[in-house]
N, C-alpha and C positions, 0 to 999 in steps of 0.2 A: 806464178806459172813457171813450170819447169820447161826449158827449151833444150833440145839436144839434137846433135847431128847423127846420133846413133839410131838404128832401127828398133832396138829394144833397150831397156834399161836393166843393168845388172841388179839383181835382188829386188826387182819390182815386177809385179804382175799386171799386165794390161787387161782390164775388165771389158772395155768396149772401145771400138774404133768409131770415131765420130765423123771421120772424113777429112777431106782436104781443106786446109785453111790457108789464107794468103793475105799479104799486105803489100802495098806498093807506094812509092813516092816518086814524083816526077819533078825535077828541079832544072832550072835554066841557069846558065852562066851569068855572072855579074860583070858589068863593064870594068869595074876596078880590078877584079880578079883576072879578067882577060888581059888587061894592060900589064899587070904583074907577071902573068904567065908568059907573055911575049918576051919580056926582058929576061926572065928565068931561062927560057928556051935558048937564049944566046949563050949563057954561061953554064947551063946544066944544073941539075939538082931537083929536089922535090918541089912540086907545086903545092905548097901548103894550103893555099886557099881552096884548091880543088879537093885536097885530102879532107879538109874540114867539111866541105860541101857534101862529099860522099858519105862521111861519117854521120852527119846530121840526117841525110836521107835514109841511111840504114837504120838509124834509131827510130825514125818516124815510121818506116815500113814495118819494122819489127813490132812497134807499138800497135799498129793496125792489125797485125797477125794475132797478137795476144788478145786484143779486144774481140776479134771474131771467135777465137777459141773459147774465151770466157763465156761468150753469148751462147755457145753450144754446151756449156757445162764441163769443159775439159779441165783436166788436172795438169796436162803436159802436151807439148807439141814435139813429135819425134821426126827424125829424118829431115831436119830443117836445112834448106838450101837457099842460097842467094844467087841472083842473076842481075846483071847490069846490061842495059842496052841503050843505044842512041835512038831516040824516037823522032827527033827533028833537029834542025840546025841549032846547035847550042843548047839542047835539052837532053837529059839522060833520065832513064827510069831505073830505080832499084826495085827489084821484085823479090819477095821472100815467100816461101811456101813450105808446108810440112803437113804432117798427119796429126790431127787432134785426137787425143785418147783420154780415157779415164783410167785411173790406177786403183788397185786394191788398197784399202787402208793398211798402214803398217803397224 
């Protein structure tokens, strides 16, 4: 499955728009990561535990987007965008969305 943040693909013809597809993942903080983050906040620097948590969430959300696009018969998802929001104390959502399309054979 081709994913792109472009609205159109160079040298590709869109045959059909299949509509909006999306994926999301909600993750909560881990107590061990919270303790590490507290200490890291004192000295500064990257909170690697949270970076890994968000990366895992992005991958899971993207996988769900791809599954939904495949179920519609898409070849690609264009104009892909990510959004992050806090939905509860200690929990965040990664949301990804885009437009599923079919492409002309090359």
